[in-house]
N, C-alpha and C positions, 0 to 999 in steps of 0.2 A: 502493498500500499504506499508507502514511503519510503526513498531513497535520496538520502542527504551524502554529498561527496566533498570533501574538503571545505565545508562551510566556514566561512571568515565572516565577523564583522567588527569594525573598527569604530570606535568613535573619534571624533575629536571633542578634547577636553583644553582650551587653550591653544597652547604651543605644543603641547605633545598629546597622542595618542593613546587609546587603550583599548587594546585587544579581547573585548568580551565574548567571541568564537575565535579560536585560532588553529581551524582545519578539522573541523567535525565531520567523522565518518557514523554513520547511521543507518540501518535498514528494520521496518517496522513492518509485520504482517498485519492483515484484517484479522479482528478478533483477539489481539494481542491485548493485556492488561499490563500497562509499564508506569512505573512510578520514576520519577526524575528527582534526583534529589543532588545537594551541592552547599556548602556553606555561601554566605553572603558573597558576591564578588565573582562565582563559579562559573558562570554563565548560564545558568537555567533558566532564569527568567527569558534572556535574549533568545536562548534555543525555543522556549516555549514561544515567542512571539514570532520565532519564523516558522516552526510548525502551524502555528494558528494563522498563517499567511497577514498578521499585525504587522510585519518588517519585511522589508528585503535584506539580504545578505549583501556585504562589500563584494562578495567574491565566492566563489563555488556552483554546485549545482544542488537544488531541492525539486524533486518530482514525487508528486500527488496522486496517485492511481493513473499512472502513465502520462500525465500532463507536468512539464517541466513549469513551475510557478515562479522560479528564483530571478526571472528575467521577464516576468508581467508588471505591466504598467500598472498604477495603482486602480483605477475602476475595476481591471480585469482581476485583480486579486480580491477586491470588496465581491465581486460576483463566487469567487470561489469560495472566499470565506463564509459568505452568507450560505451555499449550496452544502459544502463538506466538510463545513467545523461547527462543532456547538461547543460554547463556552460556556463555562460554571466559575463565578468568581468568589473568593473570598466575602466582598460588601454586597454580594445578591445583583448590585446594578438594576433594579427594579424603577420602573417609573413610579413613584407618590402617589400621583393622579390616579392612577389609571388602576382599573381590578385585576384579578387574575387572569380572566381570560384575556382582555386586551395585551398584557404585558407578555403572554406565552404568544398572542397571535402576531407581533411588532414584525417577528421575520419574514413570516410569511405575506405581510403585507408588502414588503421592501420586496417580495420576490415576485408579485405583481399574481398570486394568486386570487381567482374567484372566491367571492364569500364564501359560499356553500362549502367548497373545499377548505377553507381557511376553518370554518364552524368545525367541520368532521376530524381535521386533523389536531386543534386544538382540544377537543374533546378527547381524542385518544390521548394524547399528552398529559392532560392533566390528569386522566384516572388513571394512567402509568404511574403516576406518584400520588395516588391516592387521594387528590384534594378536588374533586369533584365538588362536595356539598360547601367548599370556599369558595367557588369559581367567581362570586360577584363579591369579594370582600377584596379590599383596598390593601397594601402591605402595611400599614401601621395595623393592619385589625388582626394581624398574622404574628404567631409567634416564629422565634430565627429560623426554627427548623423549617415550618412550612415556608417562608419566605424561601430559604433554597431550595426547597422540593420544586417550588414554582419557578425558580431560575433552572432548575433541572428540566422542567418541563418546556421551557422555552428554548433550551438546548436540543432536546430530541425533536422540536417540531417539526423541523425541514429533515428529518430522518438523515442526521448528518453520517460521513464516514466515519468520523472522528469526534470521540467526546473528550475535551480537554478540562480540565478542572485543577483552577490555581487555589492552592491551600483551602478548599471547600468547606475543612471544619474549623476554619482561624475563628471565625468569630460565633461559634456555638460552644455549649457546655459539652460535658464526656459523652454524656449519653444519648443527646440529641445529633453529636457527631456520630455517634458508634449508630445510628438508625441512617444518618445519610450514606454511613458507607456501606452501610449492609444495601440501599439501594444502589450503589455503584457495583458490588458485585452482583446484585441481579441482572443488572443491565449487560455486564459484562456474559454472562451465564446465559442470554437470550441473544448474545451474538454483537454485543456492542464493542469497536474499538475506545478504549479508554486508556488516557493517558494522563495523568495524576504529578502533579508538580508539589511537592511538599518538603518541610524539613523535619517531618516527624516520622523516627523508624518503625513505630508501631503502626501509622498508617502504611507506608510503604509496604509490612511484610504482606499486607492485604494484596499486592498487585502480585503478580506472576513472574515479575522480569524490573528488576532496579537496575537503574542507571546512574552512577555516580560521574555528577562532574567537576573540574578542580581546573584554576586559570584556563579555561577557555576551551579545556579537552575532556573528554571522556576516559575518567578514569579508571574505573573499572562497568563492566556489565553482567550481570549475574541475573541467570533463572533459576529462579526458585522452583522448588518439587510441588 
């Protein structure tokens, strides 16, 4: 599904350069469950931004489902991102004045789907995270765990190739965090490719493969039994 070769990202900071990624090679197959780890400054957030088509590399290649996306212009990257990547963030990133239905519907509006199809997909996604009884509630009427479930439903609504989660339990208590991770486990069991960016060893061990970055390079790549 993903083929990355010699991926590099250099940021200019004043007169100096920061090599956030310094020649990463990585292959990810469909239906993998991967945790990406590393200390602050290791390059894990930069790698996540590259995989999620949120940023372009300075050099190297990134191929997603047979399409070379590393050289695409911003408008084409946006289309790929909306179609192929489902994002789940630590801070939920929900629209506060919109109810659950409209928060989940948003990617489908961007994709230009007709209203009837949008309604069908929203219902399926919200039911998948067990929140249909809260579909007309706004984010401030929901618990933290429920808000993260809404974010997961929004990430799933376009049937993405990859579910990309960045510290998805960071704002949740341990019990609610466990419930969210159980949902990721279930989605993976149903065939979803999941890439989890985390600094927590306990969360990473729920994945089937742990990739550790340091100084912009892959330090280790270990498959779990």
